[in-house]
C-alpha positions in Angstrom: -11.5 24.8 -6.4 -10.9 22.0 -8.9 -9.0 18.7 -8.6 -7.9 17.3 -12.0 -6.5 14.0 -13.2 -5.0 13.0 -16.6 -5.9 9.4 -17.7 -4.5 7.7 -20.8 -7.2 5.6 -22.5 -6.3 2.3 -24.3 -8.3 0.0 -26.5 -10.3 -2.5 -24.4 -9.1 -6.1 -24.8 -11.3 -7.8 -27.4 -12.5 -4.5 -28.9 -11.3 -2.5 -31.8 -10.1 1.1 -31.4 -13.3 2.4 -32.9 -15.5 0.5 -30.5 -13.4 1.4 -27.5 -13.5 5.1 -28.5 -17.3 4.8 -28.9 -17.7 3.3 -25.4 -15.6 5.9 -23.7 -17.2 8.9 -25.4 -20.7 7.4 -24.9 -20.1 7.2 -21.2 -19.0 10.8 -21.1 -22.1 12.0 -23.1 -24.6 10.0 -21.0 -27.8 12.0 -21.2 -28.8 11.0 -17.6 -25.6 12.7 -16.3 -25.4 15.7 -18.7 -29.0 17.2 -18.4 -30.1 15.3 -21.6 -26.9 16.3 -23.5 -27.2 20.0 -22.9 -23.9 20.1 -20.9 -21.8 18.6 -23.8 -19.6 20.8 -25.9 -16.9 20.1 -28.4 -14.0 21.5 -30.3 -12.8 20.4 -33.7 -15.6 17.7 -33.9 -19.3 17.2 -33.5 -20.4 15.7 -30.1 -22.8 13.3 -32.0 -20.0 11.8 -34.2 -16.9 12.4 -32.0 -15.7 8.8 -32.1 -15.9 8.6 -35.9 -14.1 11.9 -36.4 -11.4 10.8 -34.0 -10.9 7.7 -36.2 -10.7 9.8 -39.3 -7.9 11.9 -37.7 -6.1 8.6 -36.8 -6.3 7.4 -40.4 -5.0 10.8 -41.6 -2.1 10.4 -39.1 -1.3 7.0 -40.6 -1.3 8.5 -44.2 0.8 11.5 -43.3 3.4 9.7 -41.1 3.2 6.1 -42.3 2.8 4.9 -38.7 -0.1 2.7 -37.6 -1.7 2.5 -34.2 -2.0 -0.9 -32.7 -2.2 -1.1 -28.9 -1.1 2.4 -28.2 -3.0 5.2 -26.3 -6.2 6.0 -28.3 -7.3 9.1 -26.4 -6.8 11.0 -23.1 -9.3 11.9 -20.5 -9.2 14.8 -18.1 -11.4 14.5 -15.0 -12.0 17.9 -13.4 -14.0 18.0 -10.1 -15.3 21.2 -8.5 -16.1 22.0 -4.9 -19.8 21.4 -4.2 -21.9 24.6 -4.3 -19.1 26.8 -5.7 -20.0 26.7 -9.4 -22.9 26.1 -11.8 -23.0 23.3 -14.4 -22.8 25.8 -17.3 -19.9 27.6 -15.8 -18.1 24.3 -15.1 -18.5 23.3 -18.7 -17.1 26.6 -19.9 -14.1 26.3 -17.6 -13.5 22.7 -18.7 -13.6 23.9 -22.4 -11.1 26.6 -21.6 -8.8 24.2 -19.7 -8.8 21.7 -22.6 -8.2 24.4 -25.2 -5.2 25.8 -23.3 -3.8 22.3 -22.4 -4.0 21.0 -26.0 -3.2 24.4 -27.5 -6.1 24.0 -30.0 -4.3 21.2 -31.9 -6.5 18.2 -30.7 -10.2 17.6 -31.0 -12.1 17.2 -27.7 -15.5 17.0 -26.0 -16.4 18.4 -22.6 -19.2 16.6 -20.8 -20.3 18.0 -17.4 -21.9 15.5 -15.1 -24.3 16.6 -12.4 -25.3 13.2 -11.0 -23.0 13.5 -8.0 -22.8 15.9 -5.1 -19.8 17.6 -6.8 -20.1 18.8 -10.4 -17.3 17.4 -12.6 -16.2 17.4 -16.2 -15.1 14.4 -18.4 -12.9 15.9 -21.1 -11.9 13.4 -23.8 -9.4 14.6 -26.4 -7.9 12.6 -29.3 -4.4 11.3 -29.0 -3.6 12.4 -32.6 -3.7 16.0 -33.9 -6.5 17.3 -36.1 -4.0 17.7 -39.0 -2.6 14.2 -38.6 1.0 15.6 -38.1 1.7 14.4 -34.6 0.5 12.6 -31.5 0.1 14.0 -28.0 3.2 13.4 -25.9 2.3 12.6 -22.3 5.4 14.2 -20.8 6.9 13.8 -17.3 4.8 15.4 -14.6 2.1 16.2 -17.0 -0.5 15.7 -14.2 1.3 18.4 -12.1 1.3 20.8 -15.1 -2.4 20.1 -15.7 -3.3 20.8 -12.1 -1.3 24.0 -12.2 -3.1 25.1 -15.4 -6.5 24.2 -13.8 -5.6 26.3 -10.7 -4.7 29.2 -13.0 -8.1 29.0 -14.8 -9.9 28.8 -11.5 -8.1 31.9 -10.0 -8.8 33.8 -13.2 -12.5 33.1 -12.8 -12.7 33.9 -9.1 -12.7 30.3 -7.7 -10.7 28.9 -4.9 -7.8 26.6 -5.4 -6.4 23.7 -3.4 -3.4 24.7 -1.3 -0.9 21.8 -1.1 0.4 21.1 2.3 4.2 21.2 2.8 5.9 17.8 2.6 6.9 18.0 6.3 3.2 18.5 7.3 1.7 15.7 5.2 0.4 12.6 6.9 2.9 9.9 6.3 1.8 6.3 5.9 3.2 4.1 8.6 1.1 0.9 8.2 0.8 -1.1 5.1 -1.8 -3.8 4.3 -0.4 -7.3 4.5 -1.1 -9.8 1.8 -3.4 -12.6 2.9 -3.1 -16.1 1.6 -6.0 -18.4 0.9 -5.8 -20.4 4.1 -5.7 -17.3 6.2 -8.8 -16.0 4.5 -10.6 -19.3 5.2 -9.7 -19.2 8.9 -10.9 -15.6 9.2 -14.2 -16.5 7.6 -14.5 -19.4 10.0 -14.0 -17.0 12.9 -16.8 -14.9 11.7 -19.2 -17.8 11.3 -18.4 -19.4 14.6 -19.0 -16.0 16.3 -22.6 -16.2 15.1 -22.9 -19.6 17.0 -24.3 -22.0 14.4 -26.7 -24.7 15.7 -24.8 -27.7 14.3 -22.2 -28.6 11.7 -24.7 -28.5 8.8 -25.7 -25.0 9.9 -22.0 -24.1 9.8 -21.7 -25.6 6.2 -24.7 -23.5 5.1 -23.1 -20.4 6.5 -19.9 -21.2 4.6 -21.9 -21.6 1.4 -23.5 -18.2 2.0 -20.1 -16.7 2.4 -19.3 -17.9 -1.2 -17.6 -21.2 -0.6 -18.2 -24.4 -2.5 -18.4 -27.4 -0.2 -17.1 -30.9 -1.1 -18.5 -33.3 1.5 -17.2 -36.8 2.3 -14.8 -38.4 4.7 -12.8 -35.1 4.8 -14.9 -32.0 4.3 -13.1 -29.6 1.8 -14.0 -26.0 0.7 -13.2 -23.9 -2.3 -13.5 -20.1 -2.4 -13.8 -17.7 -5.3 -10.1 -17.3 -5.9 -9.2 -21.0 -5.2 -8.3 -23.4 -8.0 -8.5 -26.5 -5.8 -10.4 -27.6 -2.8 -8.7 -27.3 0.6 -9.5 -29.8 3.4 -10.6 -28.3 6.7 -8.3 -30.9 8.4 -5.3 -29.3 6.7 -5.9 -25.9 8.4 -4.3 -24.7 11.6 -5.2 -26.2 15.0 -8.7 -24.9 16.1 -10.0 -24.7 12.5 -10.0 -28.4 11.6 -13.3 -30.3 11.1 -13.1 -32.1 14.5 -12.2 -28.8 16.2 -15.2 -27.0 14.6 -17.6 -29.8 15.6 -16.3 -29.7 19.2 -16.7 -25.9 19.3 -20.3 -26.1 18.0 -21.1 -28.8 20.5 -19.7 -26.7 23.3 -17.0 -29.1 24.4 -14.2 -26.8 23.2 -13.6 -23.0 23.4 -12.8 -21.2 20.2 -9.9 -18.9 20.4 -9.9 -16.5 17.4 -6.4 -15.2 16.8 -4.3 -13.5 14.1 -3.3 -15.9 11.3 0.0 -15.8 9.6 2.1 -18.2 7.6 5.9 -17.5 8.0 8.6 -18.6 5.7 10.4 -21.8 6.7 13.4 -21.3 9.0 16.5 -23.4 9.3 15.3 -24.7 12.7 11.6 -25.4 13.4 9.9 -25.9 16.7 9.2 -29.5 17.6 5.8 -31.0 17.2 4.1 -32.1 20.4 3.7 -35.8 19.5 1.5 -36.8 22.4 -1.0 -34.1 21.7 -1.1 -34.8 18.0 -1.5 -38.6 18.6 -4.8 -37.8 20.3 -6.1 -36.2 17.1 -4.4 -38.3 14.4 -3.7 -42.0 13.8 -0.6 -44.1 14.1 0.6 -43.0 10.7 0.7 -39.4 11.8 2.5 -40.4 15.1 5.2 -42.1 13.1 5.6 -39.1 10.8 5.8 -36.7 13.8 8.4 -38.9 15.4 10.6 -38.8 12.3 9.9 -35.0 11.9 11.0 -34.4 15.5 14.1 -36.5 15.0 15.0 -34.5 11.9 14.4 -31.2 13.6 16.4 -32.2 16.6 19.3 -33.2 14.3 19.1 -29.8 12.7 19.2 -28.2 16.1 22.2 -30.1 17.2 24.1 -29.2 13.9 23.1 -25.6 14.4 24.5 -25.6 17.9 27.7 -27.3 16.7 28.2 -24.7 14.0 27.8 -22.0 16.6 30.2 -23.8 19.0 27.6 -24.1 21.7 28.2 -27.1 23.9 26.2 -26.4 27.1 22.9 -25.0 28.3 24.7 -22.1 29.9 26.4 -21.3 26.6 23.0 -21.6 24.7 21.3 -19.2 27.2 24.2 -16.8 26.9 24.2 -16.9 23.1 20.4 -16.3 23.0 20.8 -13.2 25.3 23.8 -11.9 23.4 22.0 -12.3 20.0 18.9 -10.5 21.3 21.1 -7.7 22.7 23.0 -7.3 19.4 19.7 -7.2 17.5 18.2 -4.6 19.8 21.4 -2.5 19.7 21.4 -2.5 15.9 17.7 -1.6 15.8 18.3 1.3 18.2 21.2 2.5 15.9 18.9 2.4 12.8 16.2 4.3 14.6 18.7 7.0 15.8 19.9 7.3 12.2 16.4 7.7 10.9 15.7 10.4 13.5 18.8 12.3 12.6 18.1 12.0 8.8 14.7 13.6 9.4 16.2 16.4 11.5 18.8 17.1 8.7 16.1 17.2 6.0 14.0 19.6 8.1 17.1 21.7 9.0 18.3 21.9 5.4 14.9 23.2 4.3 14.8 25.9 6.9 18.4 26.9 6.2 17.5 27.5 2.6 14.4 29.4 3.5 16.3 31.5 6.1 19.0 32.5 3.5 16.4 33.4 0.9 14.3 35.6 3.2 17.0 37.1 5.3 17.2 40.3 3.2 13.4 40.7 3.3 13.4 40.4 7.1 16.2 43.0 7.5 14.2 45.4 5.3 11.1 44.6 7.5 13.1 45.4 10.6 14.5 48.7 9.1 10.9 49.6 8.2 10.1 49.5 12.0 8.1 46.3 11.7 5.5 48.0 9.5 2.2 46.2 9.1 1.9 47.4 5.5 5.4 45.9 4.8 4.4 42.7 6.5 1.3 42.2 4.5 3.2 42.9 1.3 5.8 40.2 2.2 3.7 37.9 4.3 4.9 34.6 2.8 8.6 35.4 2.9 8.4 36.7 6.5 6.4 33.7 7.6 9.1 31.4 6.2 11.8 33.4 8.0 10.0 33.2 11.3 9.3 29.4 10.9 13.0 28.9 10.1 14.1 30.8 13.3 11.6 28.8 15.4 12.9 25.5 14.0 16.5 26.5 14.8 15.4 27.2 18.4 13.6 23.8 18.7 16.6 21.9 17.3 19.0 23.8 19.5 21.0 25.3 16.6 23.2 28.2 17.7 25.3 28.5 14.5 23.5 28.0 11.3 25.2 25.2 9.3 26.0 25.3 5.6 23.8 23.3 3.2 26.8 21.6 1.8 27.8 20.3 5.3 24.3 19.0 6.0 24.2 17.2 2.6 27.6 15.5 3.4 26.4 14.5 6.9 23.1 13.2 5.4 24.9 11.0 2.8 27.3 9.6 5.5 24.4 8.7 7.9 22.4 7.2 5.1 25.3 5.0 4.1 25.8 3.9 7.7 22.1 3.1 8.1 22.1 0.9 5.0 25.1 -1.1 6.3 23.5 -1.3 9.8 20.2 -2.6 8.4 22.0 -5.4 6.6 23.7 -6.4 9.8 20.3 -6.0 11.7 18.5 -8.5 9.4 21.3 -11.0 9.9 21.3 -10.5 13.7 17.5 -10.7 13.8 17.4 -14.0 11.9 20.2 -15.5 14.1 18.4 -14.4 17.3 15.2 -16.1 16.1 17.0 -19.4 15.2 18.8 -19.4 18.6 15.5 -18.9 20.4 13.9 -21.8 18.5 16.9 -24.0 19.2 16.7 -23.2 22.9 13.0 -24.2 22.9 13.7 -27.4 21.1 16.4 -28.3 23.6 14.1 -27.5 26.5 11.4 -29.7 24.9 13.9 -32.6 24.7 14.9 -32.2 28.4 11.2 -31.9 29.4 10.4 -35.1 27.5 13.3 -37.0 29.3 12.2 -35.7 32.7 8.6 -36.8 32.0 9.8 -40.2 30.9 11.9 -40.6 34.1 9.0 -39.6 36.3 6.7 -42.2 34.6 9.4 -44.9 35.1 9.7 -44.1 38.8 5.9 -44.2 39.1 5.8 -47.6 37.4 8.5 -48.9 39.7 6.6 -47.8 42.8 3.4 -49.4 41.6 5.2 -52.8 41.3 
């Protein structure tokens, strides 16, 4: 069993083509990996001078065709890895030589270096991008990697080795989660979480831990940090609540509990939640209080304009609008999910209909043969596909086998509807979020008025 990969090699930035070729071939011929060079073979060149001979062929190509190589592909590398314990190094080198000869059709010089420094024996096959006679360059055609894998499997089967059996597309593990990009501030907060979890003795101990984590510290009135990928320093006081310098000091002193939580920075929306002025005033000065007051005033103005544009003039109307928007969003999401489920069913059904049609005659012959074991072994693959198709029809509740043309038409129609529904869903989702924010802003305003009225009544009673 051998896994292969075709890699195009380019000149390294800052190096000439000759030096780049020398570096790539020297790595492949590494004596420590190739049993002191005994597992290095070649075709159309000498292993000791392979890079120089590649360059001579490139110069011949320039003379014959009048074309000069600048930043083009300088060579190709085939990595061929074998199953541990299935093959000897000498046999692996021979198969690598045979694979390279058949893939290049004997027109391109190459070396085969078999590495034994890993648990799996593998070949590094490097062949020149220009032909030995200088008449052409190797064309890396579409799906060349698939063709190379097919040729490698053929060589392995011819030599009594196992091959990799690709799983059907429907049985492959599908990726459902994707890594989210993390910005610099999120990374700083995450590192602070890890350091605070180790419970530093004091703030200086915390600073030393940040330096050990790769941060450059800028002390002063406002402590700032700069990581490896940062161009400028970032003040701790500019981070989210719970990660500012005063917060960190309180957490270390034990007067505040640290609450590590997921960090995310969302794009700005048309309506933002109001800032709690009283809470912020306890942490910041009068300048920040004035800014927060202006900010809240602006956000409340945006909220009122937003409500006006949506013709909402009462709390009952706002609550109804929020509920309706959420219901519309959920309904569209359910429609999209149903469409995706049906699309998957159609794709599976279409595959089984095709397999059923192709293998129907074989199955009928098998039935006429009295379900002979000998006949089954001779046509195992076709009969297995036929049986799987029947089982799929039963699971999907299909009584009459549909036509492939009808399934394709239904698939196209559902896919078109799904795209239209997804555009509506995005719009409904954003509107539901903005309405929810507006509702919370209005609630904050009423709460502030209620609190002010209670304080006024308390002051009147005191007098």
